[in-house]
N, C-alpha and C positions, 0 to 999 in steps of 0.2 A: 873121156877127153881124147883127142885124136892122137894116136900112136902111144897111147898109156902115159901121156905125159901127165903129171900131178897138176892139178890146178891149184893157183896160188890160195892160200888160207883166206886171204881178204875179199875173195870175191863169192858172195853169197848168191850164187846163181847155179841151180841144177842144170846139168847138162846130160841129155841124152843122146842116143845114137841112132834115134830115128830120122829118116831123110827129111820128112814133112811132119810137124806137128801142130794139130789143131787143139787149141786149148782156149775155152771159153770164147771170146770174140777176136783171138788172135790166131793168125797162121804164120808159123816160121819155117824155113827151109835152110838145110846145110849141106854144102857141096855143090858141085857144078851141074850135075844131072838133077838133084833135089831141086833146084831153081827151075827146071823145067816141069818136074813134077808139081811143084808148087803153083806154076802158071797154069798147067791143066787142072789142078784143084780148084784153082780161084776161077777159072772158066767154068767149072761145074755150079758155083754159085748162080750162073745164068741157065743152068739146065744141062742134064748129061750130053745132050746133042751138041751144045756149045763146046763142051770139054772136049769131045770126040773130034769136032772140027778143028779145034786148036791143035790136039795131038797129031792129026793128019797134015794141017798145015805145015807143023814143024817136022813132018815125018819123023816123029820121035817114036823109034821101035828098037828100044836099048837091047844090045846082045854084046855084051864085054867080051874081048878076046881072051881075057885071063880072069882068074877068080882071086884078085888081089886088091879089091877095092875097099877094104876095111882091115884093121890091124889083125882081127879074128881069123878072116880068110887068108892073109898074105903070109903068115907064120912068123915066128920069132926071128929068124934071120934076116929076112927081108925088112921087117919093122926096124931091126938094130941097124940095117944099112941105110935105111932112110932116115933115122934119127941122127946118125953121124954125119950124112951128107947135108942135112938142112939143119945142123946144129945151131949155126949162127942165126938163120931166120928164124928158128922156133924159140930162141932166147930172146930176140928182138921182137917177137910177136907177144910171148909172156910178159916183157916189160912194158910194152905200149898198153896190153891190157891191164896190167897192175896200175898205171898211172892214170889210164882213164877211170878206172874203178874207184880211186882215190878222189879224182875231180868230181866224180859223180856222188861221192859220199858213200859208196858201197865197199865198207869194209867192217872187219869185226875188231 
């Protein structure tokens, strides 16, 4: 879970840390640049050349200025600062997730 936030027990969903996941007939992506990865990967379904054209059209050549894009690389101090800074947003997000899961009947 992002920033080491515990997932509510009622959500029976496995969460990975991969940017893009291909599982059976489903492809999912998480994060802003993962969405671009997702698009390039989806383009690959039409062939590698199509995927390369999509990448070039987007001028997608990631080179992040910092190595702080995940809790593991950001370090404990920065993670704690982000948790405190975004505490209300994180709590609201978890509340909406819990309500949605209940509405969908995904609970234990």
